[in-house]
C-alpha positions as CSV (number, residue, x, y, z in Angstrom):
1,M,-137.9,-46.1,79.7
2,V,-136.6,-43.8,76.9
3,E,-133.8,-41.4,76.5
4,S,-133.6,-38.2,74.5
5,K,-131.0,-35.5,74.2
6,Y,-132.2,-31.9,73.8
7,Y,-129.7,-29.4,72.2
8,F,-129.9,-25.7,72.9
9,D,-129.3,-23.2,70.1
10,N,-129.4,-19.5,69.4
11,G,-126.9,-18.8,72.1
12,L,-128.9,-20.5,74.9
13,S,-127.0,-22.7,77.3
14,W,-128.0,-24.7,80.4
15,H,-126.4,-22.2,82.6
16,V,-128.4,-19.3,81.0
17,A,-131.6,-21.4,80.9
18,C,-131.7,-22.0,84.6
19,A,-130.7,-18.4,85.4
20,G,-127.5,-19.6,87.2
21,D,-128.7,-22.0,89.8
22,E,-127.9,-25.2,87.9
23,V,-128.3,-27.8,90.6
24,K,-131.5,-26.5,92.1
25,S,-133.0,-26.1,88.6
26,L,-132.1,-29.6,87.6
27,R,-133.7,-31.1,90.7
28,T,-136.8,-28.9,90.2
29,L,-137.3,-30.2,86.7
30,E,-136.7,-33.8,87.6
31,K,-139.4,-33.6,90.3
32,L,-141.8,-31.7,88.1
33,F,-141.6,-34.1,85.1
34,G,-140.6,-37.4,86.9
35,V,-137.5,-37.8,84.7
36,H,-133.7,-38.0,85.2
37,L,-131.6,-35.2,83.7
38,V,-128.0,-34.9,82.9
39,A,-127.1,-31.4,81.8
40,R,-124.0,-30.0,80.0
41,E,-123.4,-26.6,78.6
42,N,-125.4,-26.9,75.3
43,W,-127.5,-30.0,75.9
44,V,-129.7,-31.9,78.4
45,Q,-130.2,-35.7,78.4
46,I,-133.7,-36.7,79.5
47,S,-134.5,-40.2,80.7
48,G,-137.9,-41.5,81.8
49,E,-141.2,-42.7,80.6
50,E,-142.1,-41.6,77.1
51,D,-144.8,-39.1,78.0
52,A,-142.7,-37.6,80.8
53,V,-139.7,-37.2,78.4
54,A,-142.0,-35.6,75.8
55,R,-143.3,-33.0,78.3
56,A,-139.7,-32.2,79.5
57,S,-138.7,-31.7,75.9
58,A,-141.7,-29.4,75.3
59,F,-140.5,-27.4,78.4
60,F,-137.1,-26.8,76.8
61,D,-138.8,-25.8,73.5
62,E,-140.8,-23.2,75.4
63,L,-137.8,-22.1,77.3
64,S,-135.9,-21.5,74.1
65,H,-138.8,-19.6,72.6
66,F,-139.0,-17.5,75.8
67,Y,-135.3,-16.8,75.5
68,Q,-135.8,-15.3,72.0
69,I,-138.8,-13.2,73.1
70,R,-137.0,-11.9,76.2
71,R,-134.1,-10.5,74.0
72,K,-131.8,-13.3,75.0
73,Q,-132.1,-12.6,78.7
74,L,-133.6,-15.0,81.3
75,E,-134.1,-14.4,85.0
76,T,-135.0,-16.8,87.8
77,R,-138.6,-15.6,87.7
78,D,-138.8,-16.5,84.0
79,F,-137.7,-20.1,84.8
80,E,-140.2,-20.3,87.7
81,F,-143.0,-19.0,85.5
82,L,-142.4,-21.7,82.9
83,C,-142.2,-24.4,85.7
84,R,-145.5,-23.1,87.2
85,S,-147.2,-23.2,83.8
86,F,-146.2,-26.8,83.2
87,R,-147.0,-27.8,86.8
88,D,-150.6,-26.4,86.3
89,R,-150.7,-28.0,82.8
90,S,-151.4,-24.5,81.3
91,E,-148.3,-24.5,79.0
92,G,-150.7,-24.1,76.1
93,D,-151.3,-20.5,77.4
94,I,-147.6,-19.5,77.3
95,R,-147.5,-18.2,73.7
96,E,-150.9,-16.6,74.1
97,L,-149.5,-14.7,77.1
98,M,-146.5,-13.5,75.1
99,K,-148.8,-11.9,72.5
100,E,-149.9,-9.4,75.2
101,R,-146.5,-8.3,76.3
102,I,-146.3,-4.7,77.4
103,D,-143.5,-2.4,76.1
104,V,-142.5,0.0,78.8
105,S,-139.2,1.5,77.9
106,P,-136.3,0.8,75.4
107,K,-134.0,0.5,78.4
108,K,-136.2,-2.0,80.2
109,R,-137.5,-5.5,79.4
110,E,-141.1,-5.8,78.3
111,V,-143.6,-6.9,80.9
112,L,-145.5,-10.1,80.4
113,P,-148.7,-11.4,81.9
114,R,-147.8,-14.6,83.7
115,S,-151.2,-16.4,84.2
116,R,-154.5,-16.8,82.4
117,R,-156.1,-14.3,84.9
118,Q,-153.3,-11.8,84.3
119,L,-153.9,-12.1,80.6
120,E,-157.6,-11.4,81.1
121,Y,-156.7,-8.4,83.2
122,V,-154.4,-6.9,80.6
123,R,-156.9,-7.4,77.9
124,A,-159.7,-5.8,80.0
125,I,-157.6,-2.7,80.7
126,R,-156.8,-2.3,77.0
127,R,-160.4,-2.6,76.1
128,L,-162.3,-0.8,78.9
129,D,-162.1,2.6,80.5
130,V,-162.7,1.3,84.1
131,V,-161.3,-2.0,85.4
132,F,-161.1,-3.4,89.0
133,G,-158.3,-5.8,89.8
134,I,-159.1,-7.7,93.0
135,G,-157.1,-10.3,94.8
136,P,-154.2,-11.1,97.2
137,A,-150.7,-9.6,97.3
138,G,-148.2,-10.6,94.6
139,T,-150.7,-11.3,91.8
140,G,-149.5,-8.4,89.7
141,K,-152.5,-6.2,90.0
142,T,-150.7,-2.9,90.5
143,Y,-147.6,-3.9,88.6
144,L,-149.4,-4.7,85.3
145,A,-151.6,-1.6,85.6
146,M,-148.5,0.5,86.1
147,A,-146.8,-1.1,83.0
148,L,-149.9,-0.4,80.9
149,A,-150.0,3.2,82.1
150,V,-146.4,3.8,81.2
151,S,-146.9,2.0,77.8
152,E,-150.0,4.1,77.0
153,F,-148.1,7.3,77.9
154,L,-145.1,6.5,75.8
155,K,-147.3,5.7,72.8
156,G,-149.0,9.2,73.3
157,N,-152.4,7.7,74.0
158,V,-152.6,9.7,77.3
159,S,-150.8,12.8,78.4
160,R,-150.2,12.0,82.0
161,I,-150.2,9.3,84.7
162,V,-151.9,9.8,88.0
163,L,-151.2,7.3,90.8
164,T,-153.0,7.4,94.1
165,R,-153.8,5.4,97.2
166,P,-155.4,6.2,100.6
167,A,-153.0,6.9,103.4
168,R,-155.3,5.0,105.6
169,E,-152.8,3.6,108.0
170,S,-151.9,7.1,109.2
171,G,-155.5,8.1,109.9
172,E,-155.9,11.4,111.7
173,N,-152.3,11.1,113.1
174,L,-150.7,12.4,109.9
175,G,-150.4,15.8,111.4
176,F,-148.5,14.6,114.4
177,L,-145.7,13.0,112.2
178,P,-142.5,15.0,111.9
179,G,-141.5,16.6,108.6
180,S,-143.2,18.3,105.6
181,L,-146.5,17.0,104.2
182,E,-144.5,15.2,101.4
183,E,-142.3,13.5,103.9
184,K,-145.3,12.4,105.9
185,I,-147.1,10.8,103.1
186,M,-144.1,9.3,101.3
187,P,-144.1,5.9,103.1
188,Y,-147.7,5.3,101.9
189,L,-146.8,6.1,98.3
190,R,-143.5,4.3,98.2
191,P,-144.9,1.1,96.6
192,L,-146.1,3.1,93.7
193,Y,-142.7,4.7,93.2
194,D,-141.0,1.3,93.4
195,A,-143.2,0.0,90.6
196,L,-142.5,3.1,88.5
197,Y,-138.7,2.7,88.9
198,D,-139.0,-0.9,87.6
199,M,-140.5,0.5,84.4
200,M,-138.4,3.6,83.8
201,S,-135.1,4.9,84.9
202,F,-134.8,7.1,88.0
203,D,-133.9,10.2,85.9
204,E,-136.9,9.6,83.6
205,V,-139.3,9.3,86.5
206,S,-137.9,12.3,88.3
207,A,-138.1,14.5,85.2
208,L,-141.7,13.5,84.5
209,I,-142.8,14.1,88.1
210,E,-141.1,17.5,88.1
211,R,-143.0,18.4,84.9
212,G,-146.3,17.2,86.4
213,V,-146.7,14.5,83.8
214,I,-146.6,11.8,86.5
215,E,-148.3,12.5,89.7
216,V,-148.2,10.4,92.8
217,A,-150.5,11.6,95.5
218,P,-152.8,10.5,98.4
219,L,-156.4,9.9,97.5
220,A,-157.5,13.0,99.5
221,F,-155.7,15.2,96.9
222,M,-158.1,14.0,94.2
223,R,-161.1,15.8,95.5
224,G,-162.6,18.5,93.3
225,R,-160.5,17.6,90.3
226,T,-161.4,16.4,86.8
227,L,-158.6,14.3,85.2
228,N,-158.7,14.4,81.4
229,N,-156.5,12.5,79.0
230,A,-155.0,10.5,81.9
231,F,-154.3,7.0,83.0
232,I,-155.3,6.9,86.7
233,I,-154.5,4.1,89.1
234,L,-156.1,3.7,92.6
235,D,-154.1,1.3,94.7
236,E,-155.1,-0.3,98.0
237,A,-158.7,0.5,97.3
238,Q,-159.9,-1.8,100.1
239,N,-159.0,1.1,102.4
240,T,-161.4,3.6,100.7
241,T,-164.7,4.4,102.2
242,V,-167.8,4.3,100.0
243,E,-167.7,8.1,99.8
244,Q,-164.0,8.1,98.8
245,M,-164.6,5.5,96.1
246,L,-167.4,7.5,94.6
247,M,-165.3,10.6,94.7
248,F,-162.5,8.9,92.9
249,L,-164.6,7.3,90.2
250,T,-166.1,10.7,89.4
251,R,-162.7,12.3,88.8
252,M,-162.4,10.6,85.4
253,G,-162.6,13.0,82.5
254,F,-162.5,12.7,78.7
255,N,-160.1,10.2,77.2
256,S,-159.1,8.8,80.6
257,R,-159.1,5.4,82.0
258,C,-159.1,4.1,85.6
259,V,-157.7,1.0,87.2
260,I,-158.7,0.2,90.7
261,T,-156.7,-2.5,92.6
262,G,-157.2,-3.9,96.1
263,D,-157.4,-6.9,98.4
264,P,-160.6,-7.0,100.5
265,S,-159.0,-9.3,103.0
266,Q,-156.4,-6.6,103.9
267,S,-158.6,-3.7,104.8
268,D,-157.5,-1.3,107.5
269,L,-160.9,0.2,107.9
270,T,-162.7,0.1,111.3
271,G,-165.5,-2.3,111.8
272,R,-168.2,0.3,111.4
273,E,-166.9,1.5,108.0
274,R,-167.8,-0.4,104.8
275,S,-165.0,-0.8,102.2
276,G,-165.6,1.3,99.1
277,L,-164.1,-1.5,97.1
278,L,-166.6,-4.1,98.3
279,H,-169.5,-1.6,97.8
280,A,-168.2,-0.9,94.2
281,I,-168.2,-4.6,93.4
282,D,-171.8,-5.0,94.6
283,T,-172.9,-1.8,92.9
284,L,-171.1,-1.8,89.6
285,R,-170.9,-5.5,88.6
286,S,-173.9,-5.2,86.3
287,V,-172.3,-2.3,84.3
288,E,-171.1,-3.8,81.1
289,E,-168.5,-1.1,80.4
290,I,-166.7,-1.7,83.7
291,G,-164.4,-4.8,84.1
292,F,-163.8,-6.9,87.2
293,V,-161.0,-9.4,87.3
294,F,-160.6,-11.5,90.4
295,F,-157.2,-13.1,91.2
296,D,-156.3,-15.9,93.5
297,T,-153.2,-17.6,94.9
298,R,-152.5,-19.3,91.6
299,D,-151.8,-15.9,90.1
300,V,-149.0,-15.1,92.6
301,V,-145.9,-14.1,90.7
302,R,-143.5,-13.0,93.4
303,H,-141.2,-15.4,95.3
304,A,-142.1,-19.0,94.7
305,L,-142.9,-19.4,98.5
306,L,-145.5,-16.6,98.5
307,E,-148.3,-18.7,97.2
308,K,-147.7,-21.3,99.9
309,I,-147.5,-18.6,102.6
310,I,-150.9,-17.0,101.5
311,L,-152.5,-20.4,101.4
312,A,-151.2,-21.4,104.8
313,Y,-152.4,-18.1,106.4
314,N,-155.8,-18.4,104.7
315,G,-156.1,-21.9,106.1
316,T,-155.3,-20.8,109.6
317,E,-157.9,-18.0,109.4
318,Q,-160.6,-20.4,108.3
319,E,-159.8,-22.8,111.2
320,S,-160.0,-20.0,113.7
């Protein structure tokens, strides 16, 4: 049994380090590392086996470094990300992930890939013109693509951002819904707007949409167009037909890049229709200039419970 006292510096304190929930964070770390912790404002005493104490100290080193990288701001998700990295013994990846951080706006915090797979995804999008991000909800497929789109636009590498998804859930009943066309399709596009507002202010987004620099539209609106000098994101691609996927991919013009995201297990297509996403995976996997990144539950970066929920449901489906 050994004891070690870790002192925070550069303005970091225990309260800031655990993003406010001090008791819960203390218990989480004790369980994670198998140590006993006593925390005060600017230090933490660590007691336990030598290896366990060393790993806990390494955690606080990374937390302090993270604090500096994040402009001296820490959120609950930052603390959870570091805990997950040490739980999976992937803490060696943390600083590598930080090298690929995405600057989206001076008023917003930069976006970081939070797993080895997300790192692969970000690098693929930066390197290739067409990339598929495939996996369950909460793995950051659309969010990271959106962050890179905003970053590329702000750097002047593209002149517009085009965001689209199939309004599949509405099917042929769209015409029977009340309101204008914009009001009818808005619920299906709302997740894309939500991600945008996380990257830029409401006023910035509104101004760019009004100028036509950012376009958010249903997939059907892409037909017959050629999109030059654009960053194009197709979300919920599992709900495209084979014909729609081909139509989308052939919209890409000069100096444009496409990111296609989807979860094959969440398709709303009828049994007789084959998903354009699955067909694209089978058809295009051998094309070297096209990237495919497959996520799983270990890449989930939303609420800490989401990974367990997805695993539980997947287990239930396999049993039935």
